[in-house]
The first five atom37 places (N, CA, C, CB, O) and aatype in JSON, in Angstrom:
{
  "aatype": [12, 3, 11, 11, 3, 1, 12, 13, 6, 9, 17, 7, 3, 9, 19, 6, 9, 1, 14, 10, 9, 9, 15, 9, 13, 16, 15, 0, 9, 10, 16, 12, 7, 0, 18, 13, 10, 0, 14, 15, 2, 7, 1, 19, 11, 5, 10, 13, 13, 7, 10, 0, 7, 0, 19, 10, 7, 13, 19, 9, 15, 0, 8, 13, 9, 11, 14, 11, 1, 9, 19, 9, 16, 6, 1, 15, 11, 1, 7],
  "atom_mask": [
    [1, 1, 1, 1, 1],
    [1, 1, 1, 1, 1],
    [1, 1, 1, 1, 1],
    [1, 1, 1, 1, 1],
    [1, 1, 1, 1, 1],
    [1, 1, 1, 1, 1],
    [1, 1, 1, 1, 1],
    [1, 1, 1, 1, 1],
    [1, 1, 1, 1, 1],
    [1, 1, 1, 1, 1],
    [1, 1, 1, 1, 1],
    [1, 1, 1, 0, 1],
    [1, 1, 1, 1, 1],
    [1, 1, 1, 1, 1],
    [1, 1, 1, 1, 1],
    [1, 1, 1, 1, 1],
    [1, 1, 1, 1, 1],
    [1, 1, 1, 1, 1],
    [1, 1, 1, 1, 1],
    [1, 1, 1, 1, 1],
    [1, 1, 1, 1, 1],
    [1, 1, 1, 1, 1],
    [1, 1, 1, 1, 1],
    [1, 1, 1, 1, 1],
    [1, 1, 1, 1, 1],
    [1, 1, 1, 1, 1],
    [1, 1, 1, 1, 1],
    [1, 1, 1, 1, 1],
    [1, 1, 1, 1, 1],
    [1, 1, 1, 1, 1],
    [1, 1, 1, 1, 1],
    [1, 1, 1, 1, 1],
    [1, 1, 1, 0, 1],
    [1, 1, 1, 1, 1],
    [1, 1, 1, 1, 1],
    [1, 1, 1, 1, 1],
    [1, 1, 1, 1, 1],
    [1, 1, 1, 1, 1],
    [1, 1, 1, 1, 1],
    [1, 1, 1, 1, 1],
    [1, 1, 1, 1, 1],
    [1, 1, 1, 0, 1],
    [1, 1, 1, 1, 1],
    [1, 1, 1, 1, 1],
    [1, 1, 1, 1, 1],
    [1, 1, 1, 1, 1],
    [1, 1, 1, 1, 1],
    [1, 1, 1, 1, 1],
    [1, 1, 1, 1, 1],
    [1, 1, 1, 0, 1],
    [1, 1, 1, 1, 1],
    [1, 1, 1, 1, 1],
    [1, 1, 1, 0, 1],
    [1, 1, 1, 1, 1],
    [1, 1, 1, 1, 1],
    [1, 1, 1, 1, 1],
    [1, 1, 1, 0, 1],
    [1, 1, 1, 1, 1],
    [1, 1, 1, 1, 1],
    [1, 1, 1, 1, 1],
    [1, 1, 1, 1, 1],
    [1, 1, 1, 1, 1],
    [1, 1, 1, 1, 1],
    [1, 1, 1, 1, 1],
    [1, 1, 1, 1, 1],
    [1, 1, 1, 1, 1],
    [1, 1, 1, 1, 1],
    [1, 1, 1, 1, 1],
    [1, 1, 1, 1, 1],
    [1, 1, 1, 1, 1],
    [1, 1, 1, 1, 1],
    [1, 1, 1, 1, 1],
    [1, 1, 1, 1, 1],
    [1, 1, 1, 1, 1],
    [1, 1, 1, 1, 1],
    [1, 1, 1, 1, 1],
    [1, 1, 1, 1, 1],
    [1, 1, 1, 1, 1],
    [1, 1, 1, 0, 1]
  ],
  "atom_positions": [
    [[-4.98, 8.02, 13.82], [-5.59, 7.83, 12.52], [-6.96, 7.14, 12.76], [-4.64, 6.99, 11.57], [-7.07, 6.18, 13.52]],
    [[-7.97, 7.65, 12.08], [-9.29, 7.14, 12.16], [-9.4, 5.8, 11.42], [-10.26, 8.14, 11.61], [-8.65, 5.57, 10.46]],
    [[-10.32, 4.9, 11.84], [-10.46, 3.6, 11.21], [-10.84, 3.79, 9.76], [-11.5, 2.76, 11.93], [-10.41, 2.99, 8.92]],
    [[-11.62, 4.8, 9.42], [-12.02, 5.03, 8.07], [-10.87, 5.37, 7.16], [-13.03, 6.09, 8.03], [-10.88, 5.06, 5.97]],
    [[-9.85, 6.03, 7.74], [-8.65, 6.41, 6.97], [-7.85, 5.2, 6.56], [-7.77, 7.36, 7.76], [-7.1, 5.27, 5.58]],
    [[-7.97, 4.07, 7.28], [-7.17, 2.91, 6.98], [-7.88, 1.98, 6.03], [-6.83, 2.18, 8.24], [-7.39, 0.88, 5.78]],
    [[-9.04, 2.38, 5.46], [-9.84, 1.53, 4.55], [-9.82, 2.17, 3.16], [-11.33, 1.36, 5.07], [-9.82, 3.4, 3.02]],
    [[-9.8, 1.34, 2.15], [-9.89, 1.87, 0.8], [-10.61, 0.82, -0.09], [-8.46, 2.21, 0.23], [-10.87, -0.3, 0.32]],
    [[-10.91, 1.25, -1.32], [-11.73, 0.41, -2.18], [-10.83, -0.33, -3.2], [-12.8, 1.27, -2.92], [-9.97, 0.26, -3.85]],
    [[-11.07, -1.62, -3.32], [-10.43, -2.45, -4.31], [-11.47, -3.26, -5.02], [-9.38, -3.35, -3.67], [-12.17, -4.05, -4.39]],
    [[-11.6, -3.1, -6.32], [-12.58, -3.83, -7.12], [-13.97, -3.77, -6.56], [-12.16, -5.25, -7.24], [-14.68, -4.77, -6.54]],
    [[-14.39, -2.61, -6.1], [-15.74, -2.39, -5.61], [-15.99, -2.88, -4.19], [0.0, 0.0, 0.0], [-17.14, -2.9, -3.74]],
    [[-14.97, -3.25, -3.49], [-15.09, -3.73, -2.09], [-14.21, -2.87, -1.2], [-14.67, -5.26, -1.95], [-13.1, -2.48, -1.57]],
    [[-14.72, -2.56, -0.01], [-13.98, -1.75, 0.93], [-13.19, -2.69, 1.83], [-14.93, -0.84, 1.77], [-13.75, -3.62, 2.41]],
    [[-11.86, -2.45, 1.94], [-10.97, -3.32, 2.72], [-10.11, -2.51, 3.63], [-10.09, -4.16, 1.8], [-9.86, -1.33, 3.39]],
    [[-9.65, -3.14, 4.71], [-8.68, -2.54, 5.6], [-7.29, -2.86, 5.1], [-8.87, -3.03, 7.04], [-7.07, -3.95, 4.57]],
    [[-6.35, -1.95, 5.26], [-5.04, -2.11, 4.68], [-4.23, -3.19, 5.43], [-4.29, -0.77, 4.7], [-3.53, -3.97, 4.78]],
    [[-4.29, -3.26, 6.72], [-3.44, -4.17, 7.48], [-3.76, -5.65, 7.18], [-3.59, -3.89, 8.98], [-2.83, -6.4, 6.89]],
    [[-5.02, -6.12, 7.24], [-5.3, -7.53, 6.88], [-4.97, -7.82, 5.42], [-6.78, -7.88, 7.15], [-4.58, -8.94, 5.09]],
    [[-5.13, -6.84, 4.56], [-4.82, -7.04, 3.12], [-3.33, -7.3, 2.96], [-5.25, -5.8, 2.26], [-2.93, -8.23, 2.25]],
    [[-2.5, -6.5, 3.6], [-1.04, -6.66, 3.48], [-0.6, -7.98, 4.09], [-0.3, -5.49, 4.17], [0.26, -8.67, 3.54]],
    [[-1.19, -8.34, 5.23], [-0.84, -9.64, 5.9], [-1.18, -10.79, 4.95], [-1.6, -9.82, 7.29], [-0.38, -11.7, 4.76]],
    [[-2.36, -10.75, 4.35], [-2.75, -11.9, 3.46], [-1.89, -11.93, 2.23], [-4.24, -11.81, 3.04], [-1.52, -13.02, 1.79]],
    [[-1.56, -10.79, 1.64], [-0.66, -10.79, 0.48], [0.68, -11.37, 0.8], [-0.48, -9.39, -0.05], [1.18, -12.22, 0.05]],
    [[1.3, -10.94, 1.91], [2.61, -11.46, 2.31], [2.56, -12.92, 2.64], [3.15, -10.7, 3.49], [3.47, -13.67, 2.29]],
    [[1.49, -13.36, 3.3], [1.32, -14.8, 3.64], [1.32, -15.63, 2.35], [-0.01, -15.03, 4.45], [2.05, -16.61, 2.23]],
    [[0.48, -15.22, 1.4], [0.39, -15.98, 0.15], [1.7, -15.92, -0.64], [-0.75, -15.44, -0.7], [2.12, -16.94, -1.19]],
    [[2.34, -14.78, -0.7], [3.6, -14.65, -1.41], [4.7, -15.52, -0.79], [4.03, -13.2, -1.43], [5.44, -16.2, -1.5]],
    [[4.81, -15.51, 0.53], [5.84, -16.3, 1.2], [5.59, -17.76, 0.98], [5.89, -15.99, 2.69], [6.52, -18.49, 0.64]],
    [[4.36, -18.23, 1.15], [4.09, -19.66, 0.95], [4.26, -20.06, -0.49], [2.7, -20.0, 1.41], [4.74, -21.17, -0.75]],
    [[3.9, -19.24, -1.45], [4.06, -19.52, -2.85], [5.55, -19.68, -3.19], [3.41, -18.42, -3.69], [5.95, -20.67, -3.8]],
    [[6.33, -18.74, -2.81], [7.76, -18.77, -3.15], [8.47, -19.89, -2.37], [8.41, -17.41, -2.85], [9.37, -20.55, -2.89]],
    [[8.06, -20.08, -1.12], [8.65, -21.19, -0.32], [8.4, -22.53, -0.95], [0.0, 0.0, 0.0], [9.32, -23.34, -1.09]],
    [[7.17, -22.76, -1.34], [6.8, -24.04, -1.99], [7.52, -24.21, -3.3], [5.28, -24.11, -2.21], [7.97, -25.3, -3.63]],
    [[7.63, -23.13, -4.07], [8.31, -23.14, -5.38], [9.79, -23.55, -5.2], [8.2, -21.73, -6.06], [10.3, -24.39, -5.94]],
    [[10.46, -22.97, -4.23], [11.87, -23.26, -4.0], [12.12, -24.57, -3.33], [12.47, -22.2, -3.2], [13.22, -25.11, -3.45]],
    [[11.13, -25.13, -2.6], [11.26, -26.42, -2.01], [10.95, -27.58, -3.0], [10.34, -26.49, -0.83], [11.23, -28.75, -2.69]],
    [[10.42, -27.26, -4.11], [10.08, -28.28, -5.12], [11.34, -28.92, -5.7], [9.24, -27.64, -6.27], [12.39, -28.28, -5.76]],
    [[11.25, -30.16, -6.12], [12.4, -30.77, -6.77], [12.81, -29.99, -8.0], [12.1, -32.21, -7.15], [11.96, -29.55, -8.77]],
    [[14.09, -29.82, -8.2], [14.55, -28.97, -9.31], [14.73, -29.73, -10.62], [15.85, -28.31, -8.95], [15.28, -29.19, -11.58]],
    [[14.27, -30.96, -10.69], [14.45, -31.7, -11.91], [13.32, -31.47, -12.9], [14.57, -33.14, -11.6], [13.39, -31.98, -14.01]],
    [[12.31, -30.72, -12.54], [11.21, -30.48, -13.47], [10.53, -29.14, -13.19], [0.0, 0.0, 0.0], [10.13, -28.84, -12.06]],
    [[10.41, -28.33, -14.24], [9.77, -27.02, -14.11], [8.27, -27.18, -13.8], [9.96, -26.18, -15.42], [7.69, -26.33, -13.12]],
    [[7.65, -28.23, -14.28], [6.24, -28.43, -14.03], [6.0, -28.73, -12.54], [5.69, -29.57, -14.9], [5.03, -28.23, -11.97]],
    [[6.85, -29.5, -11.93], [6.69, -29.76, -10.51], [6.84, -28.47, -9.71], [7.71, -30.8, -10.03], [6.09, -28.26, -8.75]],
    [[7.76, -27.62, -10.05], [7.98, -26.36, -9.39], [6.74, -25.49, -9.53], [9.21, -25.65, -9.97], [6.33, -24.83, -8.57]],
    [[6.12, -25.49, -10.72], [4.89, -24.73, -10.97], [3.77, -25.23, -10.04], [4.45, -24.85, -12.46], [3.11, -24.43, -9.39]],
    [[3.57, -26.54, -10.0], [2.52, -27.09, -9.17], [2.78, -26.91, -7.68], [2.35, -28.55, -9.49], [1.84, -26.68, -6.92]],
    [[4.02, -27.02, -7.26], [4.33, -26.7, -5.84], [4.01, -25.26, -5.52], [5.79, -26.98, -5.53], [3.45, -24.96, -4.47]],
    [[4.39, -24.36, -6.45], [4.08, -22.93, -6.21], [2.59, -22.66, -6.16], [0.0, 0.0, 0.0], [2.11, -21.86, -5.36]],
    [[1.86, -23.35, -7.05], [0.39, -23.19, -7.05], [-0.23, -23.74, -5.78], [-0.22, -23.89, -8.26], [-1.17, -23.16, -5.25]],
    [[0.29, -24.84, -5.29], [-0.18, -25.4, -4.02], [0.14, -24.45, -2.88], [0.45, -26.79, -3.75], [-0.68, -24.28, -1.97]],
    [[1.28, -23.84, -2.9], [1.6, -22.82, -1.88], [0.67, -21.63, -1.91], [0.0, 0.0, 0.0], [0.29, -21.1, -0.86]],
    [[0.3, -21.21, -3.11], [-0.61, -20.08, -3.24], [-2.02, -20.47, -2.7], [-0.69, -19.63, -4.75], [-2.66, -19.67, -2.01]],
    [[-2.47, -21.64, -2.99], [-3.75, -22.1, -2.49], [-3.72, -22.24, -0.93], [-4.11, -23.46, -3.15], [-4.67, -21.86, -0.24]],
    [[-2.64, -22.77, -0.44], [-2.46, -22.86, 1.04], [-2.44, -21.49, 1.68], [-1.14, -23.61, 1.4], [-3.02, -21.31, 2.75]],
    [[-1.78, -20.51, 1.04], [-1.77, -19.14, 1.52], [-3.16, -18.55, 1.55], [0.0, 0.0, 0.0], [-3.54, -17.87, 2.5]],
    [[-3.93, -18.83, 0.49], [-5.31, -18.32, 0.46], [-6.15, -18.93, 1.57], [-5.96, -18.62, -0.89], [-6.92, -18.23, 2.23]],
    [[-6.0, -20.25, 1.77], [-6.81, -20.92, 2.81], [-6.49, -20.39, 4.19], [-6.59, -22.44, 2.78], [-7.38, -20.13, 5.0]],
    [[-5.17, -20.22, 4.46], [-4.76, -19.68, 5.75], [-5.26, -18.25, 5.94], [-3.26, -19.72, 5.89], [-5.73, -17.91, 7.02]],
    [[-5.17, -17.42, 4.9], [-5.64, -16.04, 5.02], [-7.15, -16.02, 5.21], [-5.25, -15.21, 3.77], [-7.65, -15.24, 6.03]],
    [[-7.88, -16.83, 4.5], [-9.31, -16.86, 4.61], [-9.76, -17.34, 5.99], [-9.9, -17.74, 3.54], [-10.79, -16.9, 6.5]],
    [[-9.0, -18.24, 6.58], [-9.35, -18.77, 7.9], [-9.07, -17.78, 9.02], [-8.58, -20.06, 8.15], [-9.87, -17.64, 9.95]],
    [[-7.96, -17.1, 8.95], [-7.54, -16.26, 10.05], [-8.01, -14.79, 9.94], [-6.05, -16.3, 10.16], [-8.11, -14.09, 10.95]],
    [[-8.3, -14.32, 8.71], [-8.74, -12.96, 8.54], [-10.21, -12.99, 8.16], [-7.89, -12.21, 7.46], [-10.55, -13.29, 7.02]],
    [[-11.05, -12.69, 9.1], [-12.5, -12.75, 8.91], [-13.02, -11.5, 8.24], [-13.22, -12.96, 10.24], [-12.42, -10.43, 8.38]],
    [[-14.14, -11.61, 7.48], [-14.75, -10.43, 6.86], [-15.28, -9.5, 7.9], [-15.87, -10.83, 5.91], [-15.7, -9.93, 8.98]],
    [[-15.25, -8.2, 7.58], [-15.7, -7.17, 8.49], [-17.12, -6.7, 8.19], [-14.75, -6.02, 8.46], [-17.69, -5.94, 8.97]],
    [[-17.67, -7.13, 7.1], [-18.96, -6.58, 6.69], [-20.11, -7.34, 7.38], [-19.12, -6.64, 5.14], [-19.96, -8.48, 7.83]],
    [[-21.22, -6.68, 7.42], [-22.45, -7.27, 8.02], [-23.44, -7.37, 6.84], [-23.05, -6.36, 9.25], [-23.75, -6.37, 6.19]],
    [[-23.93, -8.57, 6.58], [-24.9, -8.74, 5.51], [-26.26, -9.03, 6.13], [-24.47, -9.88, 4.55], [-26.41, -9.94, 6.95]],
    [[-27.23, -8.26, 5.72], [-28.59, -8.39, 6.24], [-29.49, -8.82, 5.07], [-29.09, -7.04, 6.89], [-29.54, -8.15, 4.04]],
    [[-30.17, -9.92, 5.23], [-31.09, -10.4, 4.19], [-32.49, -10.24, 4.68], [-30.81, -11.87, 3.79], [-32.79, -10.43, 5.86]],
    [[-33.36, -9.89, 3.72], [-34.78, -9.73, 4.07], [-35.58, -10.71, 3.21], [-35.27, -8.23, 3.85], [-35.25, -10.96, 2.05]],
    [[-36.62, -11.24, 3.8], [-37.49, -12.14, 3.06], [-38.51, -11.31, 2.33], [-38.18, -13.17, 3.98], [-38.99, -10.31, 2.85]],
    [[-38.84, -11.71, 1.11], [-39.88, -10.99, 0.36], [-41.24, -11.37, 0.96], [-39.82, -11.33, -1.17], [-41.41, -12.44, 1.54]],
    [[-42.21, -10.47, 0.8], [-43.56, -10.73, 1.31], [-44.33, -11.69, 0.44], [-44.33, -9.43, 1.44], [-45.33, -12.25, 0.87]],
    [[-43.87, -11.89, -0.78], [-44.52, -12.9, -1.63], [-44.04, -14.27, -1.2], [-44.21, -12.65, -3.14], [-42.92, -14.4, -0.71]],
    [[-44.83, -15.27, -1.36], [-44.57, -16.6, -0.89], [-43.33, -17.17, -1.42], [0.0, 0.0, 0.0], [-42.98, -18.3, -1.1]]
  ]
}
């Protein structure tokens, strides 16, 4: 399979399927894990633990899965 076949567009951005699936599963596992590890005496605590798990999943995904695009900036000729 060609590399181009493994890429598709989501919300106007071209992404590879493998890193996308890895990051979704990482965030989902950490979110649900934190939710179920939260003390069961309060629904609000469970919500915040789940939210913290989602943020942690995002940080881990952003750290380990690097962007594939190349951004080139040009300076204008005006001062």
